[in-house]
Each structure stands twice: as C-alpha cells, then as structure tokens.
C-alpha positions as CSV (number, residue, x, y, z in Angstrom):
1,Y,-0.4,-10.5,91.3
2,S,2.3,-12.1,94.0
3,L,0.5,-9.0,96.7
4,D,-2.8,-10.6,96.2
5,P,-4.6,-11.9,93.1
6,Q,-7.2,-9.2,93.8
7,L,-4.9,-7.0,93.9
8,V,-5.2,-7.1,89.8
9,P,-9.0,-7.0,89.2
10,W,-8.8,-3.9,91.3
11,L,-6.5,-2.3,89.2
12,N,-8.0,-4.0,85.9
13,L,-11.0,-1.7,87.6
14,A,-9.1,1.7,87.9
15,A,-7.7,1.4,84.8
16,I,-10.7,1.5,83.1
17,I,-12.2,3.8,85.4
18,A,-9.5,6.4,84.6
19,A,-9.7,5.2,80.8
20,F,-13.8,6.5,81.3
21,T,-13.1,9.5,83.7
22,C,-10.8,10.8,80.9
23,S,-12.9,10.2,77.8
24,F,-16.1,12.2,79.9
25,W,-13.2,15.5,80.8
26,V,-12.1,14.9,77.1
27,A,-16.2,14.9,75.9
28,R,-17.3,17.8,78.0
29,S,-14.2,20.1,77.3
30,F,-16.2,19.4,73.5
31,S,-19.5,19.6,74.3
32,G,-19.3,22.1,77.1
33,S,-22.6,19.8,78.1
34,T,-21.7,17.1,81.4
35,L,-25.4,15.2,80.7
36,A,-23.9,14.7,76.5
37,A,-20.8,14.1,77.8
38,G,-22.5,11.7,79.9
39,A,-24.6,9.3,78.2
40,T,-22.4,9.2,75.6
41,I,-19.5,7.9,77.6
42,W,-22.1,5.3,79.2
43,L,-23.0,4.2,75.8
44,A,-19.3,3.6,75.4
45,A,-19.2,1.7,78.2
46,A,-22.2,-0.3,77.8
47,S,-20.8,-1.5,73.7
48,S,-17.7,-2.0,74.6
49,H,-17.9,-3.8,77.9
50,W,-16.5,-7.3,75.8
51,F,-13.0,-6.1,75.6
52,L,-12.9,-4.9,79.3
53,D,-12.6,-8.0,81.2
54,I,-8.0,-8.2,83.1
55,R,-5.8,-8.2,79.8
56,P,-3.2,-5.4,79.7
57,H,-4.9,-3.8,76.2
58,I,-7.1,-1.9,79.7
59,F,-3.2,0.4,79.8
60,T,-3.6,1.4,76.8
61,L,-7.2,2.9,76.9
62,L,-6.1,4.6,79.5
63,G,-2.4,6.3,78.0
64,V,-4.5,7.4,75.0
65,G,-7.1,8.8,77.9
66,V,-3.9,10.4,78.8
67,L,-2.7,12.3,75.3
68,L,-6.1,13.2,75.0
69,V,-6.8,14.6,78.1
70,T,-3.1,16.4,78.3
71,R,-2.7,16.9,74.9
72,E,-3.5,20.9,74.9
73,K,-0.8,21.5,78.1
74,R,2.5,22.9,77.7
75,W,3.4,20.5,79.3
76,A,2.7,18.0,77.7
77,P,5.5,16.9,75.5
78,Y,7.9,17.1,78.9
79,L,5.2,13.8,79.2
80,W,4.9,11.8,76.2
81,P,8.5,9.6,76.8
82,P,8.4,8.4,80.4
83,L,4.3,7.7,78.9
84,M,6.2,5.8,76.7
85,V,8.9,3.7,78.6
86,V,5.6,2.7,81.3
87,W,2.9,2.0,78.0
88,V,6.4,0.5,76.0
89,N,6.8,-2.6,79.1
90,L,2.5,-3.1,79.5
91,H,1.0,-3.1,76.3
92,G,1.6,-3.3,72.3
93,G,-0.3,-0.7,72.2
94,Y,2.0,2.1,72.4
95,S,2.1,2.6,68.4
96,F,-1.4,3.7,69.2
97,A,0.5,6.6,70.5
98,L,3.6,7.0,68.9
99,G,1.2,7.9,66.1
100,L,-0.7,9.5,68.2
101,I,1.8,12.5,69.4
102,G,3.8,12.2,65.9
103,L,-0.2,13.3,63.9
104,H,-0.9,15.6,67.2
105,V,2.8,17.3,66.9
106,L,2.4,17.5,62.6
107,I,-0.9,19.6,63.3
108,R,0.1,22.1,65.4
109,T,3.0,22.3,63.2
110,L,0.6,23.4,60.0
111,E,-1.4,25.1,62.2
112,Q,1.4,27.7,63.4
113,S,2.6,27.5,60.0
114,F,0.1,28.4,58.3
115,A,-1.0,31.0,60.7
116,A,2.4,32.5,60.5
117,R,2.1,32.3,56.7
118,R,5.7,30.3,56.5
119,A,7.3,27.3,58.3
120,V,7.2,27.1,61.7
121,I,8.6,24.5,63.9
122,P,8.8,24.2,66.9
123,W,11.3,21.8,67.7
124,G,10.4,21.2,71.7
125,D,8.0,19.4,70.4
126,W,9.2,17.4,67.6
127,T,12.5,16.8,70.0
128,S,9.8,14.8,72.3
129,V,9.0,13.3,69.3
130,G,12.2,11.7,69.1
131,L,12.7,11.0,72.9
132,C,9.4,8.9,72.2
133,F,11.3,6.6,70.0
134,V,14.5,6.5,72.3
135,A,12.4,5.9,75.2
136,V,10.5,2.3,73.1
137,A,13.9,0.9,73.8
138,V,14.1,1.3,77.2
139,T,12.3,-2.2,77.8
140,P,13.5,-5.4,78.5
141,F,12.5,-6.9,75.5
142,G,14.2,-5.8,73.0
143,R,13.8,-5.8,69.3
144,G,10.4,-8.1,69.9
145,V,8.4,-5.3,71.3
146,I,9.4,-4.4,67.7
147,D,8.3,-7.3,66.0
148,Y,4.5,-7.5,68.5
149,P,2.5,-5.2,66.7
150,L,4.0,-6.3,63.6
151,A,2.6,-9.1,64.0
152,Y,-0.9,-8.0,63.5
153,L,0.0,-6.8,60.8
154,N,-0.2,-11.3,59.2
155,A,-2.7,-12.0,57.8
156,D,-2.2,-15.9,59.1
157,S,-1.9,-14.1,62.9
158,T,-3.7,-15.9,64.7
159,F,-4.4,-12.4,66.4
160,R,-6.8,-12.2,63.5
161,Q,-9.4,-14.3,65.9
162,L,-10.0,-11.6,68.4
163,I,-13.4,-9.8,68.7
164,E,-12.4,-6.4,68.7
165,W,-10.2,-7.3,65.3
166,H,-13.5,-8.5,63.9
167,P,-15.9,-6.0,62.0
168,P,-19.4,-5.4,63.2
169,R,-21.8,-8.1,61.9
170,Y,-24.9,-5.3,60.2
171,W,-27.5,-6.4,62.8
172,L,-28.9,-4.1,65.2
173,D,-30.3,-6.2,68.5
174,L,-28.8,-3.6,71.3
175,R,-28.1,-7.3,73.7
176,D,-25.3,-7.5,71.3
177,F,-22.2,-5.6,71.0
178,D,-22.8,-5.3,67.3
179,G,-26.2,-3.4,68.2
180,R,-24.9,-1.5,70.5
181,F,-21.9,-0.8,68.2
182,W,-24.2,0.8,64.9
183,L,-26.7,2.9,67.2
184,M,-23.8,4.8,69.1
185,A,-22.5,5.1,65.2
186,A,-25.9,6.5,64.1
187,L,-26.2,8.5,67.9
188,T,-22.3,9.8,66.5
189,A,-24.1,10.8,62.9
190,A,-26.7,12.1,64.6
191,G,-24.3,14.5,67.5
192,A,-22.4,15.2,64.3
193,I,-25.1,16.6,61.7
194,F,-26.5,18.5,65.1
195,A,-23.2,20.4,65.2
196,L,-22.9,21.3,61.8
197,R,-25.7,23.2,61.7
198,E,-25.4,25.1,65.1
199,S,-21.9,26.5,63.9
C-alpha cells in the first residue's frame, strides 16, 4: 500500500485467482473431468462473490488451497511450518490450517495403522504438526494471535454480525447468494449420488 494503493486490489485478485486455481486442480484430480471441475469452480466463485472483497481472509482461502494441492506430496510436511509462519501473520484463519494439517496426519496415521494391522506412527508428519504449533508463535502479535480466533466463539462478539457467520436463508432466488448456495448444495448432492452409483 505504501508503494502504490492500486497494488492492494491487484494482490487481492492474484490471491483469489490462485485460490480458485488450487480448487480447480483438486476438483479435476478427483473427478478426472476438466469440464466438471471448471463448472464446479465457476459455481463456487459465483456463490462466494460476497466474500471476495479486499480482506485478509483471502489468504486463508489461498492457504487452504495450497494445503489441499500439496497434501499428498512427500515433501508436504516440510512446507507446513514455514507456511504457518506466513499464515499466522496474514490472517487469524491459521487455526483452520492447524486443524486441517492435524486431521490429515491423523487420517494418514490411521490408514497406515489399519493397513499394517499394528500402530504405525509417521513421526516425520507428527513432528511437522508440532512445529506448526511452534510456528504460530513467530509473530509480533504475541498472545493476541491466540485470543483473536477464540473471540469468534463468544456469543456477544461483534464478529457474529459478519454475513459469513450467518446461516443461509431458505429461498431460491439465483440472483442472491442464498439461492446460489442452495443450487450448489443440490448439484453437490446430485454429483455425490452419481459418483456412488458409478463406483
């Protein structure tokens, strides 16, 4: 911003494009269809336009995309701690990253253990999870970085007035976010049924 205020919206746009590119990559790898992945991501973008303004949460969307794209890479655990250092200094959604990484490693541990029929602990992965928690401390915000996400749990918090914390209303007007949300929900259900029938 100090260099040129116009760089801020360009950075925001680049982060949005990168986040949806990550989503498209994951959708195409799962579906095997460029058309289906493209249509899905287009609908997701159309439904979420209310939330794509210039706010730091865009970096959480991008970070989640990066985690999803790289989660199966052998080098992914080496990426997580430095990613957390960047993330914790950009947005309070770093707490989602801790949950995603921890859940991913837990599932991987359970899968390996069931396959081997004994307890298998991927120590490298769990060490990386521990380093992610240490990485959260690498910020000038001190304890406030932990207090901030917890503030959302308070029923009296002013954050509860934000639109993304409200449940969608139950109408189907496709000109509004709520209508597009329910259209996506219906298409998701149809896609899940189709995928189950094909398998």
